[in-house]
PQR file with spaces between the fields and no chain letter, atoms N, CA, C, O and H, PARSE charges and radii, in Angstrom:
ATOM       1  N    MET     1       0.840   -1.177    0.000 -0.4000 1.5000
ATOM       2  CA   MET     1       0.000    0.000    0.000 -0.0000 2.0000
ATOM       3  C    MET     1       0.885    1.240    0.000  0.5500 1.7000
ATOM       4  O    MET     1       1.836    1.331    0.777 -0.5500 1.4000
ATOM       5  N    LEU     2       0.578    2.176   -0.856 -0.4000 1.5000
ATOM       6  CA   LEU     2       1.346    3.415   -0.935 -0.0000 2.0000
ATOM       7  C    LEU     2       0.723    4.480   -0.044  0.5500 1.7000
ATOM       8  O    LEU     2      -0.499    4.594    0.056 -0.5500 1.4000
ATOM       9  H    LEU     2      -0.194    2.102   -1.488  0.4000 1.0000
ATOM      10  N    PHE     3       1.584    5.254    0.597 -0.4000 1.5000
ATOM      11  CA   PHE     3       1.133    6.351    1.437 -0.0000 2.0000
ATOM      12  C    PHE     3       1.633    7.654    0.840  0.5500 1.7000
ATOM      13  O    PHE     3       2.808    7.760    0.489 -0.5500 1.4000
ATOM      14  H    PHE     3       2.576    5.161    0.516  0.4000 1.0000
ATOM      15  N    PRO     4       0.754    8.657    0.718 -0.5600 1.5000
ATOM      16  CA   PRO     4       1.205    9.945    0.195  0.2800 2.0000
ATOM      17  C    PRO     4       2.212   10.576    1.157  0.5500 1.7000
ATOM      18  O    PRO     4       2.032   10.545    2.375 -0.5500 1.4000
ATOM      19  N    MET     5       3.268   11.145    0.590 -0.4000 1.5000
ATOM      20  CA   MET     5       4.307   11.795    1.386 -0.0000 2.0000
ATOM      21  C    MET     5       4.171   13.299    1.253  0.5500 1.7000
ATOM      22  O    MET     5       3.762   13.813    0.212 -0.5500 1.4000
ATOM      23  H    MET     5       3.414   11.170   -0.399  0.4000 1.0000
ATOM      24  N    LYS     6       4.521   13.997    2.325 -0.4000 1.5000
ATOM      25  CA   LYS     6       4.501   15.453    2.353 -0.0000 2.0000
ATOM      26  C    LYS     6       5.869   15.953    2.806  0.5500 1.7000
ATOM      27  O    LYS     6       6.554   15.315    3.606 -0.5500 1.4000
ATOM      28  H    LYS     6       4.854   13.580    3.170  0.4000 1.0000
ATOM      29  N    GLU     7       6.240   17.097    2.278 -0.4000 1.5000
ATOM      30  CA   GLU     7       7.507   17.707    2.665 -0.0000 2.0000
ATOM      31  C    GLU     7       7.375   18.322    4.051  0.5500 1.7000
ATOM      32  O    GLU     7       6.473   19.121    4.306 -0.5500 1.4000
ATOM      33  H    GLU     7       5.684   17.615    1.628  0.4000 1.0000
ATOM      34  N    LEU     8       8.274   17.946    4.933 -0.4000 1.5000
ATOM      35  CA   LEU     8       8.304   18.491    6.283 -0.0000 2.0000
ATOM      36  C    LEU     8       9.371   19.564    6.405  0.5500 1.7000
ATOM      37  O    LEU     8       9.147   20.603    7.026 -0.5500 1.4000
ATOM      38  H    LEU     8       9.006   17.298    4.726  0.4000 1.0000
ATOM      39  N    LEU     9      10.530   19.314    5.814 -0.4000 1.5000
ATOM      40  CA   LEU     9      11.680   20.198    6.008 -0.0000 2.0000
ATOM      41  C    LEU     9      12.464   20.274    4.717  0.5500 1.7000
ATOM      42  O    LEU     9      12.673   19.263    4.045 -0.5500 1.4000
ATOM      43  H    LEU     9      10.712   18.470    5.309  0.4000 1.0000
ATOM      44  N    ARG    10      12.904   21.489    4.368 -0.4000 1.5000
ATOM      45  CA   ARG    10      13.768   21.702    3.213 -0.0000 2.0000
ATOM      46  C    ARG    10      14.909   22.602    3.693  0.5500 1.7000
ATOM      47  O    ARG    10      14.677   23.735    4.115 -0.5500 1.4000
ATOM      48  H    ARG    10      12.734   22.310    4.914  0.4000 1.0000
ATOM      49  N    THR    11      16.123   22.099    3.627 -0.4000 1.5000
ATOM      50  CA   THR    11      17.254   22.858    4.143 -0.0000 2.0000
ATOM      51  C    THR    11      18.561   22.429    3.491  0.5500 1.7000
ATOM      52  O    THR    11      18.682   21.323    2.965 -0.5500 1.4000
ATOM      53  H    THR    11      16.311   21.178    3.285  0.4000 1.0000
ATOM      54  N    ASN    12      19.530   23.329    3.539 -0.4000 1.5000
ATOM      55  CA   ASN    12      20.895   23.017    3.102 -0.0000 2.0000
ATOM      56  C    ASN    12      21.732   22.515    4.276  0.5500 1.7000
ATOM      57  O    ASN    12      22.848   22.032    4.082 -0.5500 1.4000
ATOM      58  H    ASN    12      19.431   24.227    3.967  0.4000 1.0000
ATOM      59  N    ASP    13      21.204   22.627    5.478 -0.4000 1.5000
ATOM      60  CA   ASP    13      21.916   22.262    6.695 -0.0000 2.0000
ATOM      61  C    ASP    13      21.765   20.764    6.962  0.5500 1.7000
ATOM      62  O    ASP    13      20.711   20.308    7.407 -0.5500 1.4000
ATOM      63  H    ASP    13      20.298   23.020    5.635  0.4000 1.0000
ATOM      64  N    ILE    14      22.819   20.009    6.687 -0.4000 1.5000
ATOM      65  CA   ILE    14      22.737   18.553    6.852 -0.0000 2.0000
ATOM      66  C    ILE    14      22.622   18.151    8.318  0.5500 1.7000
ATOM      67  O    ILE    14      22.104   17.079    8.629 -0.5500 1.4000
ATOM      68  H    ILE    14      23.675   20.379    6.325  0.4000 1.0000
ATOM      69  N    THR    15      23.106   19.011    9.224 -0.4000 1.5000
ATOM      70  CA   THR    15      22.963   18.688   10.648 -0.0000 2.0000
ATOM      71  C    THR    15      21.504   18.826   11.089  0.5500 1.7000
ATOM      72  O    THR    15      21.042   18.061   11.935 -0.5500 1.4000
ATOM      73  H    THR    15      23.527   19.882    8.971  0.4000 1.0000
ATOM      74  N    ALA    16      20.781   19.788   10.529 -0.4000 1.5000
ATOM      75  CA   ALA    16      19.356   19.945   10.857 -0.0000 2.0000
ATOM      76  C    ALA    16      18.565   18.734   10.364  0.5500 1.7000
ATOM      77  O    ALA    16      17.668   18.246   11.051 -0.5500 1.4000
ATOM      78  H    ALA    16      21.157   20.409    9.842  0.4000 1.0000
ATOM      79  N    ILE    17      18.908   18.257    9.168 -0.4000 1.5000
ATOM      80  CA   ILE    17      18.236   17.068    8.629 -0.0000 2.0000
ATOM      81  C    ILE    17      18.506   15.857    9.530  0.5500 1.7000
ATOM      82  O    ILE    17      17.586   15.111    9.864 -0.5500 1.4000
ATOM      83  H    ILE    17      19.637   18.654    8.610  0.4000 1.0000
ATOM      84  N    ALA    18      19.759   15.669    9.916 -0.4000 1.5000
ATOM      85  CA   ALA    18      20.116   14.526   10.769 -0.0000 2.0000
ATOM      86  C    ALA    18      19.412   14.610   12.119  0.5500 1.7000
ATOM      87  O    ALA    18      18.921   13.600   12.623 -0.5500 1.4000
ATOM      88  H    ALA    18      20.506   16.275    9.645  0.4000 1.0000
ATOM      89  N    PHE    19      19.357   15.794   12.704 -0.4000 1.5000
ATOM      90  CA   PHE    19      18.684   15.994   13.993 -0.0000 2.0000
ATOM      91  C    PHE    19      17.192   15.712   13.865  0.5500 1.7000
ATOM      92  O    PHE    19      16.614   15.015   14.698 -0.5500 1.4000
ATOM      93  H    PHE    19      19.756   16.615   12.294  0.4000 1.0000
ATOM      94  N    ALA    20      16.574   16.254   12.824 -0.4000 1.5000
ATOM      95  CA   ALA    20      15.142   16.045   12.600 -0.0000 2.0000
ATOM      96  C    ALA    20      14.833   14.564   12.392  0.5500 1.7000
ATOM      97  O    ALA    20      13.859   14.051   12.943 -0.5500 1.4000
ATOM      98  H    ALA    20      17.044   16.821   12.147  0.4000 1.0000
ATOM      99  N    LYS    21      15.655   13.879   11.604 -0.4000 1.5000
ATOM     100  CA   LYS    21      15.447   12.446   11.377 -0.0000 2.0000
ATOM     101  C    LYS    21      15.532   11.665   12.684  0.5500 1.7000
ATOM     102  O    LYS    21      14.723   10.770   12.928 -0.5500 1.4000
ATOM     103  H    LYS    21      16.447   14.297   11.157  0.4000 1.0000
ATOM     104  N    ALA    22      16.501   11.998   13.517 -0.4000 1.5000
ATOM     105  CA   ALA    22      16.679   11.297   14.794 -0.0000 2.0000
ATOM     106  C    ALA    22      15.466   11.502   15.700  0.5500 1.7000
ATOM     107  O    ALA    22      14.999   10.565   16.348 -0.5500 1.4000
ATOM     108  H    ALA    22      17.158   12.725   13.319  0.4000 1.0000
ATOM     109  N    ILE    23      14.965   12.730   15.739 -0.4000 1.5000
ATOM     110  CA   ILE    23      13.791   13.031   16.565 -0.0000 2.0000
ATOM     111  C    ILE    23      12.574   12.258   16.060  0.5500 1.7000
ATOM     112  O    ILE    23      11.868   11.621   16.842 -0.5500 1.4000
ATOM     113  H    ILE    23      15.344   13.491   15.214  0.4000 1.0000
ATOM     114  N    LEU    24      12.336   12.318   14.765 -0.4000 1.5000
ATOM     115  CA   LEU    24      11.174   11.648   14.185 -0.0000 2.0000
ATOM     116  C    LEU    24      11.248   10.142   14.377  0.5500 1.7000
ATOM     117  O    LEU    24      10.267    9.514   14.775 -0.5500 1.4000
ATOM     118  H    LEU    24      12.909   12.836   14.130  0.4000 1.0000
ATOM     119  N    GLN    25      12.401    9.566   14.098 -0.4000 1.5000
ATOM     120  CA   GLN    25      12.553    8.121   14.244 -0.0000 2.0000
ATOM     121  C    GLN    25      12.410    7.696   15.700  0.5500 1.7000
ATOM     122  O    GLN    25      11.906    6.611   15.988 -0.5500 1.4000
ATOM     123  H    GLN    25      13.198   10.077   13.775  0.4000 1.0000
ATOM     124  N    GLY    26      12.857    8.558   16.622 -0.4000 1.5000
ATOM     125  CA   GLY    26      12.697    8.275   18.045 -0.0000 2.0000
ATOM     126  C    GLY    26      11.239    8.239   18.471  0.5500 1.7000
ATOM     127  O    GLY    26      10.891    7.567   19.442 -0.5500 1.4000
ATOM     128  H    GLY    26      13.266    9.440   16.388  0.4000 1.0000
ATOM     129  N    GLU    27      10.392    8.950   17.756 -0.4000 1.5000
ATOM     130  CA   GLU    27       8.955    8.970   18.035 -0.0000 2.0000
ATOM     131  C    GLU    27       8.189    7.959   17.183  0.5500 1.7000
ATOM     132  O    GLU    27       6.962    7.882   17.257 -0.5500 1.4000
ATOM     133  H    GLU    27      10.675    9.496   16.967  0.4000 1.0000
ATOM     134  N    GLY    28       8.910    7.188   16.380 -0.4000 1.5000
ATOM     135  CA   GLY    28       8.268    6.174   15.553 -0.0000 2.0000
ATOM     136  C    GLY    28       7.646    6.712   14.275  0.5500 1.7000
ATOM     137  O    GLY    28       6.785    6.064   13.680 -0.5500 1.4000
ATOM     138  H    GLY    28       9.906    7.250   16.320  0.4000 1.0000
ATOM     139  N    ILE    29       8.078    7.894   13.850 -0.4000 1.5000
ATOM     140  CA   ILE    29       7.562    8.489   12.613 -0.0000 2.0000
ATOM     141  C    ILE    29       8.548    8.183   11.495  0.5500 1.7000
ATOM     142  O    ILE    29       9.710    8.585   11.553 -0.5500 1.4000
ATOM     143  H    ILE    29       8.778    8.420   14.333  0.4000 1.0000
ATOM     144  N    ASP    30       8.079    7.470   10.478 -0.4000 1.5000
ATOM     145  CA   ASP    30       8.931    7.162    9.337 -0.0000 2.0000
ATOM     146  C    ASP    30       9.169    8.424    8.524  0.5500 1.7000
ATOM     147  O    ASP    30       8.259    9.227    8.318 -0.5500 1.4000
ATOM     148  H    ASP    30       7.135    7.144   10.430  0.4000 1.0000
ATOM     149  N    CYS    31      10.404    8.587    8.066 -0.4000 1.5000
ATOM     150  CA   CYS    31      10.732    9.737    7.229 -0.0000 2.0000
ATOM     151  C    CYS    31      11.699    9.286    6.135  0.5500 1.7000
ATOM     152  O    CYS    31      12.354    8.250    6.242 -0.5500 1.4000
ATOM     153  H    CYS    31      11.143    7.934    8.233  0.4000 1.0000
ATOM     154  N    PHE    32      11.764   10.089    5.093 -0.4000 1.5000
ATOM     155  CA   PHE    32      12.598    9.765    3.947 -0.0000 2.0000
ATOM     156  C    PHE    32      13.289   11.038    3.488  0.5500 1.7000
ATOM     157  O    PHE    32      12.638   12.061    3.272 -0.5500 1.4000
ATOM     158  H    PHE    32      11.232   10.932    5.006  0.4000 1.0000
ATOM     159  N    GLU    33      14.600   10.977    3.341 -0.4000 1.5000
ATOM     160  CA   GLU    33      15.385   12.131    2.892 -0.0000 2.0000
ATOM     161  C    GLU    33      15.521   12.089    1.371  0.5500 1.7000
ATOM     162  O    GLU    33      15.968   11.097    0.795 -0.5500 1.4000
ATOM     163  H    GLU    33      15.128   10.146    3.516  0.4000 1.0000
ATOM     164  N    MET    34      15.128   13.180    0.745 -0.4000 1.5000
ATOM     165  CA   MET    34      15.205   13.270   -0.712 -0.0000 2.0000
ATOM     166  C    MET    34      16.314   14.244   -1.118  0.5500 1.7000
ATOM     167  O    MET    34      16.757   15.076   -0.326 -0.5500 1.4000
ATOM     168  H    MET    34      14.765   13.985    1.213  0.4000 1.0000
ATOM     169  N    ASP    35      16.740   14.119   -2.351 -0.4000 1.5000
ATOM     170  CA   ASP    35      17.753   14.985   -2.969 -0.0000 2.0000
ATOM     171  C    ASP    35      19.155   14.776   -2.399  0.5500 1.7000
ATOM     172  O    ASP    35      20.013   15.650   -2.523 -0.5500 1.4000
ATOM     173  H    ASP    35      16.380   13.443   -2.994  0.4000 1.0000
ATOM     174  N    VAL    36      19.385   13.634   -1.784 -0.4000 1.5000
ATOM     175  CA   VAL    36      20.708   13.330   -1.239 -0.0000 2.0000
ATOM     176  C    VAL    36      21.728   13.230   -2.362  0.5500 1.7000
ATOM     177  O    VAL    36      22.858   13.696   -2.218 -0.5500 1.4000
ATOM     178  H    VAL    36      18.688   12.925   -1.683  0.4000 1.0000
ATOM     179  N    ASN    37      21.338   12.629   -3.472 -0.4000 1.5000
ATOM     180  CA   ASN    37      22.276   12.459   -4.582 -0.0000 2.0000
ATOM     181  C    ASN    37      22.671   13.775   -5.243  0.5500 1.7000
ATOM     182  O    ASN    37      23.724   13.861   -5.875 -0.5500 1.4000
ATOM     183  H    ASN    37      20.420   12.251   -3.588  0.4000 1.0000
ATOM     184  N    MET    38      21.842   14.790   -5.105 -0.4000 1.5000
ATOM     185  CA   MET    38      22.192   16.102   -5.662 -0.0000 2.0000
ATOM     186  C    MET    38      23.447   16.653   -4.989  0.5500 1.7000
ATOM     187  O    MET    38      24.255   17.323   -5.632 -0.5500 1.4000
ATOM     188  H    MET    38      20.987   14.721   -4.593  0.4000 1.0000
ATOM     189  N    SER    39      23.610   16.369   -3.687 -0.4000 1.5000
ATOM     190  CA   SER    39      24.792   16.864   -2.989 -0.0000 2.0000
ATOM     191  C    SER    39      26.057   16.208   -3.528  0.5500 1.7000
ATOM     192  O    SER    39      27.129   16.813   -3.502 -0.5500 1.4000
ATOM     193  H    SER    39      22.954   15.825   -3.165  0.4000 1.0000
ATOM     194  N    VAL    40      25.942   14.988   -4.012 -0.4000 1.5000
ATOM     195  CA   VAL    40      27.084   14.311   -4.619 -0.0000 2.0000
ATOM     196  C    VAL    40      27.449   15.005   -5.930  0.5500 1.7000
ATOM     197  O    VAL    40      28.624   15.227   -6.222 -0.5500 1.4000
ATOM     198  H    VAL    40      25.072   14.496   -4.033  0.4000 1.0000
ATOM     199  N    LEU    41      26.426   15.343   -6.714 -0.4000 1.5000
ATOM     200  CA   LEU    41      26.664   16.012   -7.994 -0.0000 2.0000
ATOM     201  C    LEU    41      27.248   17.403   -7.827  0.5500 1.7000
ATOM     202  O    LEU    41      28.052   17.841   -8.651 -0.5500 1.4000
ATOM     203  H    LEU    41      25.472   15.163   -6.476  0.4000 1.0000
ATOM     204  N    GLU    42      26.851   18.105   -6.766 -0.4000 1.5000
ATOM     205  CA   GLU    42      27.337   19.468   -6.551 -0.0000 2.0000
ATOM     206  C    GLU    42      28.694   19.499   -5.863  0.5500 1.7000
ATOM     207  O    GLU    42      29.295   20.565   -5.727 -0.5500 1.4000
ATOM     208  H    GLU    42      26.198   17.749   -6.097  0.4000 1.0000
ATOM     209  N    GLY    43      29.177   18.358   -5.434 -0.4000 1.5000
ATOM     210  CA   GLY    43      30.476   18.300   -4.776 -0.0000 2.0000
ATOM     211  C    GLY    43      30.399   18.549   -3.277  0.5500 1.7000
ATOM     212  O    GLY    43      31.421   18.804   -2.640 -0.5500 1.4000
ATOM     213  H    GLY    43      28.689   17.492   -5.545  0.4000 1.0000
ATOM     214  N    GLY    44      29.206   18.479   -2.707 -0.4000 1.5000
ATOM     215  CA   GLY    44      29.058   18.627   -1.257 -0.0000 2.0000
ATOM     216  C    GLY    44      29.190   20.038   -0.744  0.5500 1.7000
ATOM     217  O    GLY    44      29.483   20.232    0.436 -0.5500 1.4000
ATOM     218  H    GLY    44      28.375   18.272   -3.224  0.4000 1.0000
ATOM     219  N    ILE    45      28.981   21.045   -1.598 -0.4000 1.5000
ATOM     220  CA   ILE    45      29.129   22.431   -1.140 -0.0000 2.0000
ATOM     221  C    ILE    45      27.829   23.043   -0.632  0.5500 1.7000
ATOM     222  O    ILE    45      27.824   24.192   -0.190 -0.5500 1.4000
ATOM     223  H    ILE    45      28.743   20.888   -2.557  0.4000 1.0000
ATOM     224  N    GLY    46      26.742   22.308   -0.685 -0.4000 1.5000
ATOM     225  CA   GLY    46      25.499   22.741   -0.062 -0.0000 2.0000
ATOM     226  C    GLY    46      24.650   23.712   -0.848  0.5500 1.7000
ATOM     227  O    GLY    46      23.910   24.494   -0.251 -0.5500 1.4000
ATOM     228  H    GLY    46      26.746   21.375   -1.044  0.4000 1.0000
ATOM     229  N    ILE    47      24.730   23.689   -2.152 -0.4000 1.5000
ATOM     230  CA   ILE    47      23.923   24.595   -2.971 -0.0000 2.0000
ATOM     231  C    ILE    47      22.476   24.132   -3.023  0.5500 1.7000
ATOM     232  O    ILE    47      21.560   24.939   -2.867 -0.5500 1.4000
ATOM     233  H    ILE    47      25.332   23.054   -2.636  0.4000 1.0000
ATOM     234  N    PHE    48      22.266   22.849   -3.238 -0.4000 1.5000
ATOM     235  CA   PHE    48      20.915   22.318   -3.387 -0.0000 2.0000
ATOM     236  C    PHE    48      20.382   21.838   -2.039  0.5500 1.7000
ATOM     237  O    PHE    48      21.048   21.061   -1.355 -0.5500 1.4000
ATOM     238  H    PHE    48      23.011   22.193   -3.364  0.4000 1.0000
ATOM     239  N    PRO    49      19.197   22.288   -1.654 -0.5600 1.5000
ATOM     240  CA   PRO    49      18.645   21.835   -0.373  0.2800 2.0000
ATOM     241  C    PRO    49      18.174   20.393   -0.441  0.5500 1.7000
ATOM     242  O    PRO    49      17.808   19.887   -1.502 -0.5500 1.4000
ATOM     243  N    ARG    50      18.194   19.754    0.704 -0.4000 1.5000
ATOM     244  CA   ARG    50      17.642   18.415    0.847 -0.0000 2.0000
ATOM     245  C    ARG    50      16.248   18.549    1.442  0.5500 1.7000
ATOM     246  O    ARG    50      15.943   19.523    2.130 -0.5500 1.4000
ATOM     247  H    ARG    50      18.491   20.165    1.566  0.4000 1.0000
ATOM     248  N    ARG    51      15.412   17.560    1.168 -0.4000 1.5000
ATOM     249  CA   ARG    51      14.043   17.573    1.682 -0.0000 2.0000
ATOM     250  C    ARG    51      13.822   16.349    2.556  0.5500 1.7000
ATOM     251  O    ARG    51      14.286   15.250    2.252 -0.5500 1.4000
ATOM     252  H    ARG    51      15.661   16.769    0.609  0.4000 1.0000
ATOM     253  N    LEU    52      13.108   16.567    3.639 -0.4000 1.5000
ATOM     254  CA   LEU    52      12.730   15.475    4.525 -0.0000 2.0000
ATOM     255  C    LEU    52      11.226   15.280    4.386  0.5500 1.7000
ATOM     256  O    LEU    52      10.444   16.200    4.625 -0.5500 1.4000
ATOM     257  H    LEU    52      12.732   17.460    3.886  0.4000 1.0000
ATOM     258  N    MET    53      10.836   14.083    4.000 -0.4000 1.5000
ATOM     259  CA   MET    53       9.447   13.763    3.728 -0.0000 2.0000
ATOM     260  C    MET    53       8.904   12.843    4.814  0.5500 1.7000
ATOM     261  O    MET    53       9.620   11.993    5.343 -0.5500 1.4000
ATOM     262  H    MET    53      11.472   13.335    3.806  0.4000 1.0000
ATOM     263  N    VAL    54       7.614   13.030    5.140 -0.4000 1.5000
ATOM     264  CA   VAL    54       6.914   12.155    6.077 -0.0000 2.0000
ATOM     265  C    VAL    54       5.579   11.765    5.458  0.5500 1.7000
ATOM     266  O    VAL    54       5.101   12.413    4.527 -0.5500 1.4000
ATOM     267  H    VAL    54       7.032   13.721    4.710  0.4000 1.0000
ATOM     268  N    ARG    55       4.991   10.712    5.978 -0.4000 1.5000
ATOM     269  CA   ARG    55       3.660   10.324    5.506 -0.0000 2.0000
ATOM     270  C    ARG    55       2.673   11.431    5.848  0.5500 1.7000
ATOM     271  O    ARG    55       2.794   12.095    6.877 -0.5500 1.4000
ATOM     272  H    ARG    55       5.379   10.186    6.734  0.4000 1.0000
ATOM     273  N    GLN    56       1.714   11.614    4.985 -0.4000 1.5000
ATOM     274  CA   GLN    56       0.717   12.663    5.184 -0.0000 2.0000
ATOM     275  C    GLN    56       0.013   12.504    6.529  0.5500 1.7000
ATOM     276  O    GLN    56      -0.281   13.495    7.197 -0.5500 1.4000
ATOM     277  H    GLN    56       1.616   11.075    4.149  0.4000 1.0000
ATOM     278  N    LYS    57      -0.255   11.276    6.923 -0.4000 1.5000
ATOM     279  CA   LYS    57      -0.955   11.037    8.188 -0.0000 2.0000
ATOM     280  C    LYS    57      -0.112   11.406    9.400  0.5500 1.7000
ATOM     281  O    LYS    57      -0.658   11.605   10.486 -0.5500 1.4000
ATOM     282  H    LYS    57      -0.015   10.470    6.381  0.4000 1.0000
ATOM     283  N    ASP    58       1.217   11.503    9.240 -0.4000 1.5000
ATOM     284  CA   ASP    58       2.123   11.843   10.339 -0.0000 2.0000
ATOM     285  C    ASP    58       2.538   13.313   10.332  0.5500 1.7000
ATOM     286  O    ASP    58       3.270   13.748   11.221 -0.5500 1.4000
ATOM     287  H    ASP    58       1.660   11.341    8.358  0.4000 1.0000
ATOM     288  N    LEU    59       2.088   14.076    9.352 -0.4000 1.5000
ATOM     289  CA   LEU    59       2.565   15.449    9.167 -0.0000 2.0000
ATOM     290  C    LEU    59       2.277   16.333   10.371  0.5500 1.7000
ATOM     291  O    LEU    59       3.164   17.066   10.809 -0.5500 1.4000
ATOM     292  H    LEU    59       1.493   13.723    8.630  0.4000 1.0000
ATOM     293  N    PHE    60       1.075   16.289   10.916 -0.4000 1.5000
ATOM     294  CA   PHE    60       0.719   17.142   12.045 -0.0000 2.0000
ATOM     295  C    PHE    60       1.639   16.882   13.236  0.5500 1.7000
ATOM     296  O    PHE    60       2.179   17.820   13.823 -0.5500 1.4000
ATOM     297  H    PHE    60       0.355   15.694   10.560  0.4000 1.0000
ATOM     298  N    LEU    61       1.815   15.621   13.587 -0.4000 1.5000
ATOM     299  CA   LEU    61       2.680   15.266   14.716 -0.0000 2.0000
ATOM     300  C    LEU    61       4.137   15.615   14.423  0.5500 1.7000
ATOM     301  O    LEU    61       4.851   16.087   15.307 -0.5500 1.4000
ATOM     302  H    LEU    61       1.376   14.859   13.110  0.4000 1.0000
ATOM     303  N    ALA    62       4.576   15.387   13.199 -0.4000 1.5000
ATOM     304  CA   ALA    62       5.962   15.693   12.826 -0.0000 2.0000
ATOM     305  C    ALA    62       6.239   17.193   12.936  0.5500 1.7000
ATOM     306  O    ALA    62       7.305   17.595   13.402 -0.5500 1.4000
ATOM     307  H    ALA    62       3.996   15.003   12.481  0.4000 1.0000
ATOM     308  N    ARG    63       5.284   18.017   12.511 -0.4000 1.5000
ATOM     309  CA   ARG    63       5.449   19.474   12.637 -0.0000 2.0000
ATOM     310  C    ARG    63       5.512   19.884   14.111  0.5500 1.7000
ATOM     311  O    ARG    63       6.285   20.769   14.481 -0.5500 1.4000
ATOM     312  H    ARG    63       4.418   17.690   12.133  0.4000 1.0000
ATOM     313  N    ALA    64       4.707   19.247   14.938 -0.4000 1.5000
ATOM     314  CA   ALA    64       4.746   19.527   16.375 -0.0000 2.0000
ATOM     315  C    ALA    64       6.111   19.176   16.949  0.5500 1.7000
ATOM     316  O    ALA    64       6.644   19.902   17.788 -0.5500 1.4000
ATOM     317  H    ALA    64       4.080   18.528   14.638  0.4000 1.0000
ATOM     318  N    MET    65       6.672   18.064   16.494 -0.4000 1.5000
ATOM     319  CA   MET    65       8.013   17.670   16.959 -0.0000 2.0000
ATOM     320  C    MET    65       9.068   18.687   16.530  0.5500 1.7000
ATOM     321  O    MET    65       9.992   18.976   17.290 -0.5500 1.4000
ATOM     322  H    MET    65       6.239   17.474   15.812  0.4000 1.0000
ATOM     323  N    MET    66       8.939   19.229   15.330 -0.4000 1.5000
ATOM     324  CA   MET    66       9.880   20.249   14.857 -0.0000 2.0000
ATOM     325  C    MET    66       9.783   21.505   15.730  0.5500 1.7000
ATOM     326  O    MET    66      10.800   22.069   16.132 -0.5500 1.4000
ATOM     327  H    MET    66       8.188   18.995   14.713  0.4000 1.0000
ATOM     328  N    ARG    67       8.557   21.933   16.015 -0.4000 1.5000
ATOM     329  CA   ARG    67       8.363   23.123   16.862 -0.0000 2.0000
ATOM     330  C    ARG    67       8.911   22.892   18.264  0.5500 1.7000
ATOM     331  O    ARG    67       9.598   23.753   18.813 -0.5500 1.4000
ATOM     332  H    ARG    67       7.731   21.474   15.687  0.4000 1.0000
ATOM     333  N    ASP    68       8.613   21.737   18.842 -0.4000 1.5000
ATOM     334  CA   ASP    68       9.054   21.432   20.203 -0.0000 2.0000
ATOM     335  C    ASP    68      10.571   21.398   20.334  0.5500 1.7000
ATOM     336  O    ASP    68      11.112   21.635   21.414 -0.5500 1.4000
ATOM     337  H    ASP    68       8.055   21.038   18.396  0.4000 1.0000
ATOM     338  N    ASN    69      11.253   21.104   19.238 -0.4000 1.5000
ATOM     339  CA   ASN    69      12.721   21.001   19.265 -0.0000 2.0000
ATOM     340  C    ASN    69      13.404   22.168   18.560  0.5500 1.7000
ATOM     341  O    ASN    69      14.591   22.101   18.240 -0.5500 1.4000
ATOM     342  H    ASN    69      10.814   20.912   18.360  0.4000 1.0000
ATOM     343  N    ASN    70      12.650   23.233   18.321 -0.4000 1.5000
ATOM     344  CA   ASN    70      13.183   24.478   17.724 -0.0000 2.0000
ATOM     345  C    ASN    70      13.890   24.261   16.398  0.5500 1.7000
ATOM     346  O    ASN    70      14.938   24.852   16.136 -0.5500 1.4000
ATOM     347  H    ASN    70      11.686   23.288   18.581  0.4000 1.0000
ATOM     348  N    ILE    71      13.311   23.415   15.569 -0.4000 1.5000
ATOM     349  CA   ILE    71      13.827   23.215   14.213 -0.0000 2.0000
ATOM     350  C    ILE    71      12.929   24.012   13.278  0.5500 1.7000
ATOM     351  O    ILE    71      11.739   23.728   13.144 -0.5500 1.4000
ATOM     352  H    ILE    71      12.459   22.935   15.781  0.4000 1.0000
ATOM     353  N    ALA    72      13.518   25.014   12.634 -0.4000 1.5000
ATOM     354  CA   ALA    72      12.742   25.888   11.765 -0.0000 2.0000
ATOM     355  C    ALA    72      12.343   25.126   10.496  0.5500 1.7000
ATOM     356  O    ALA    72      13.158   24.443    9.876 -0.5500 1.4000
ATOM     357  H    ALA    72      14.485   25.245   12.743  0.4000 1.0000
ATOM     358  N    TYR    73      11.093   25.262   10.142 -0.4000 1.5000
ATOM     359  CA   TYR    73      10.591   24.649    8.905 -0.0000 2.0000
ATOM     360  C    TYR    73       9.567   25.590    8.313  0.5500 1.7000
ATOM     361  O    TYR    73       9.026   26.454    9.003 -0.5500 1.4000
ATOM     362  H    TYR    73      10.431   25.816   10.646  0.4000 1.0000
ATOM     363  N    GLU    74       9.310   25.419    7.048 -0.4000 1.5000
ATOM     364  CA   GLU    74       8.322   26.230    6.361 -0.0000 2.0000
ATOM     365  C    GLU    74       7.170   25.325    5.946  0.5500 1.7000
ATOM     366  O    GLU    74       7.369   24.308    5.281 -0.5500 1.4000
ATOM     367  H    GLU    74       9.750   24.717    6.488  0.4000 1.0000
ATOM     368  N    GLU    75       5.968   25.709    6.347 -0.4000 1.5000
ATOM     369  CA   GLU    75       4.810   24.882    5.987 -0.0000 2.0000
ATOM     370  C    GLU    75       4.503   25.043    4.515  0.5500 1.7000
ATOM     371  O    GLU    75       4.222   26.146    4.046 -0.5500 1.4000
ATOM     372  H    GLU    75       5.806   26.535    6.887  0.4000 1.0000
ATOM     373  N    ARG    76       4.556   23.941    3.791 -0.4000 1.5000
ATOM     374  CA   ARG    76       4.242   23.926    2.367 -0.0000 2.0000
ATOM     375  C    ARG    76       3.117   22.917    2.161  0.5500 1.7000
ATOM     376  O    ARG    76       3.262   21.739    2.489 -0.5500 1.4000
ATOM     377  H    ARG    76       4.785   23.046    4.172  0.4000 1.0000
ATOM     378  N    ASP    77       2.025   23.375    1.630 -0.4000 1.5000
ATOM     379  CA   ASP    77       0.899   22.456    1.391 -0.0000 2.0000
ATOM     380  C    ASP    77       0.553   22.363   -0.039  0.5500 1.7000
ATOM     381  O    ASP    77      -0.369   21.634   -0.406 -0.5500 1.4000
ATOM     382  H    ASP    77       1.907   24.332    1.363  0.4000 1.0000
């Protein structure tokens, strides 16, 4: 069964992505990092942002986790 994914976080900061993933996974929220291969193509200089995706059904809770841990994100619907 496929679940629709929504963008939770878009950033050039790889430490923010790693922190967000750790928080989400600790709460049992599955997430998927997109655009990782773009950083390989750019040479790792951080021009292209990476995106962290979560299931649509987990988006509300995931956003709450971002707020609770002071991780800045932009709501995109």
